[in-house]
One Martini backbone bead per residue (centre of mass of N, CA, C, O) as a GRO file, in nm:
protein
  116
    1UNK     BB    1  -2.349  -2.549   0.982
    2UNK     BB    2  -2.486  -2.341   0.809
    3UNK     BB    3  -2.434  -2.217   0.476
    4UNK     BB    4  -2.516  -1.879   0.499
    5UNK     BB    5  -2.553  -1.615   0.327
    6UNK     BB    6  -2.644  -1.289   0.330
    7UNK     BB    7  -2.818  -1.301   0.072
    8UNK     BB    8  -2.994  -1.543   0.159
    9UNK     BB    9  -3.104  -1.417   0.420
   10UNK     BB   10  -3.243  -1.175   0.284
   11UNK     BB   11  -3.438  -1.345   0.112
   12UNK     BB   12  -3.583  -1.483   0.350
   13UNK     BB   13  -3.686  -1.223   0.485
   14UNK     BB   14  -3.854  -1.117   0.242
   15UNK     BB   15  -4.042  -1.361   0.217
   16UNK     BB   16  -4.147  -1.351   0.509
   17UNK     BB   17  -4.266  -1.063   0.488
   18UNK     BB   18  -4.468  -1.133   0.257
   19UNK     BB   19  -4.610  -1.386   0.383
   20UNK     BB   20  -4.661  -1.289   0.686
   21UNK     BB   21  -4.586  -1.011   0.768
   22UNK     BB   22  -4.520  -0.741   0.979
   23UNK     BB   23  -4.710  -0.818   1.221
   24UNK     BB   24  -4.617  -1.149   1.248
   25UNK     BB   25  -4.304  -1.170   1.248
   26UNK     BB   26  -4.216  -1.164   1.550
   27UNK     BB   27  -4.378  -1.415   1.631
   28UNK     BB   28  -4.239  -1.611   1.433
   29UNK     BB   29  -3.949  -1.570   1.543
   30UNK     BB   30  -4.006  -1.678   1.827
   31UNK     BB   31  -4.087  -1.961   1.741
   32UNK     BB   32  -3.824  -2.027   1.595
   33UNK     BB   33  -3.641  -1.981   1.843
   34UNK     BB   34  -3.761  -2.205   2.019
   35UNK     BB   35  -3.700  -2.440   1.825
   36UNK     BB   36  -3.396  -2.396   1.816
   37UNK     BB   37  -3.349  -2.432   2.120
   38UNK     BB   38  -3.457  -2.721   2.137
   39UNK     BB   39  -3.262  -2.844   1.933
   40UNK     BB   40  -3.006  -2.775   2.094
   41UNK     BB   41  -3.081  -2.931   2.350
   42UNK     BB   42  -3.098  -3.209   2.219
   43UNK     BB   43  -2.810  -3.210   2.108
   44UNK     BB   44  -2.667  -3.178   2.382
   45UNK     BB   45  -2.786  -3.431   2.512
   46UNK     BB   46  -2.678  -3.633   2.306
   47UNK     BB   47  -2.377  -3.558   2.336
   48UNK     BB   48  -2.352  -3.622   2.640
   49UNK     BB   49  -2.438  -3.918   2.617
   50UNK     BB   50  -2.214  -4.004   2.423
   51UNK     BB   51  -1.974  -3.917   2.600
   52UNK     BB   52  -2.045  -4.106   2.837
   53UNK     BB   53  -2.017  -4.371   2.682
   54UNK     BB   54  -1.721  -4.335   2.605
   55UNK     BB   55  -1.611  -4.305   2.893
   56UNK     BB   56  -1.705  -4.582   2.996
   57UNK     BB   57  -1.547  -4.755   2.789
   58UNK     BB   58  -1.267  -4.649   2.874
   59UNK     BB   59  -1.280  -4.741   3.168
   60UNK     BB   60  -1.319  -5.043   3.113
   61UNK     BB   61  -1.056  -5.079   2.954
   62UNK     BB   62  -0.865  -4.988   3.183
   63UNK     BB   63  -0.952  -5.200   3.390
   64UNK     BB   64  -0.858  -5.443   3.223
   65UNK     BB   65  -0.561  -5.361   3.206
   66UNK     BB   66  -0.509  -5.343   3.515
   67UNK     BB   67  -0.583  -5.635   3.577
   68UNK     BB   68  -0.373  -5.769   3.395
   69UNK     BB   69  -0.126  -5.631   3.526
   70UNK     BB   70  -0.175  -5.733   3.812
   71UNK     BB   71  -0.157  -6.035   3.742
   72UNK     BB   72   0.129  -6.027   3.633
   73UNK     BB   73   0.266  -5.923   3.890
   74UNK     BB   74   0.168  -6.155   4.077
   75UNK     BB   75   0.317  -6.377   3.917
   76UNK     BB   76   0.611  -6.255   3.941
   77UNK     BB   77   0.520  -6.162   4.258
   78UNK     BB   78   0.475  -6.342   4.497
   79UNK     BB   79   0.364  -6.405   4.787
   80UNK     BB   80   0.443  -6.460   5.109
   81UNK     BB   81   0.370  -6.753   5.275
   82UNK     BB   82   0.454  -6.648   5.571
   83UNK     BB   83   0.243  -6.419   5.619
   84UNK     BB   84   0.013  -6.600   5.735
   85UNK     BB   85   0.172  -6.713   5.980
   86UNK     BB   86   0.320  -6.438   6.087
   87UNK     BB   87   0.211  -6.204   5.956
   88UNK     BB   88   0.285  -5.846   5.965
   89UNK     BB   89   0.567  -5.885   6.158
   90UNK     BB   90   0.822  -5.900   5.947
   91UNK     BB   91   0.894  -5.635   6.012
   92UNK     BB   92   1.045  -5.394   6.145
   93UNK     BB   93   1.043  -5.214   6.398
   94UNK     BB   94   0.984  -4.879   6.448
   95UNK     BB   95   1.208  -4.847   6.699
   96UNK     BB   96   1.426  -4.934   6.528
   97UNK     BB   97   1.774  -4.901   6.492
   98UNK     BB   98   2.040  -4.806   6.304
   99UNK     BB   99   2.355  -4.869   6.296
  100UNK     BB  100   2.618  -4.647   6.347
  101UNK     BB  101   2.911  -4.545   6.281
  102UNK     BB  102   3.179  -4.443   6.446
  103UNK     BB  103   3.317  -4.132   6.489
  104UNK     BB  104   3.561  -3.938   6.525
  105UNK     BB  105   3.606  -3.656   6.700
  106UNK     BB  106   3.908  -3.631   6.617
  107UNK     BB  107   4.092  -3.564   6.373
  108UNK     BB  108   4.361  -3.649   6.231
  109UNK     BB  109   4.657  -3.556   6.201
  110UNK     BB  110   4.923  -3.535   5.993
  111UNK     BB  111   5.127  -3.685   6.181
  112UNK     BB  112   4.952  -3.942   6.243
  113UNK     BB  113   4.907  -4.020   5.946
  114UNK     BB  114   5.216  -4.059   5.878
  115UNK     BB  115   5.278  -4.284   6.094
  116UNK     BB  116   5.057  -4.495   5.983
   0.00000   0.00000   0.00000
C-alpha cells in the first residue's frame, strides 16, 4: 500500500524517538496501532459492502437474462392447451409396461437357417 523503504522507516523511528521520547514511545506506538487497526476495519467493511453491491447487481442481471430466456422458450414451445381440460393425466400410467418383442428360446441351428 505505502511504498516505504527501510531507510525511510528508520528515519521516521529516529524522529519519533527524538520528538516523543523513549518513555512515551511505546504508548504512542500502541495508539498508532489502534488507529491503523480501525482504519483497516473500516476499509474491510467498505470493501465487503461494495462486493455485496456488485454481487447483488450481477444476480439481478442474471435473473433478467433467465426471465427473458424463459419467455423465449415458452413462446417457442407453448403449453398443450388440452392439459387444462385433461389435467396432468395425459402421460402414460406408471404401471404400464412397454411390450417387448418375444425372442426365440432356442436360436436356430445352422441347418435350419440354411433351409429357410
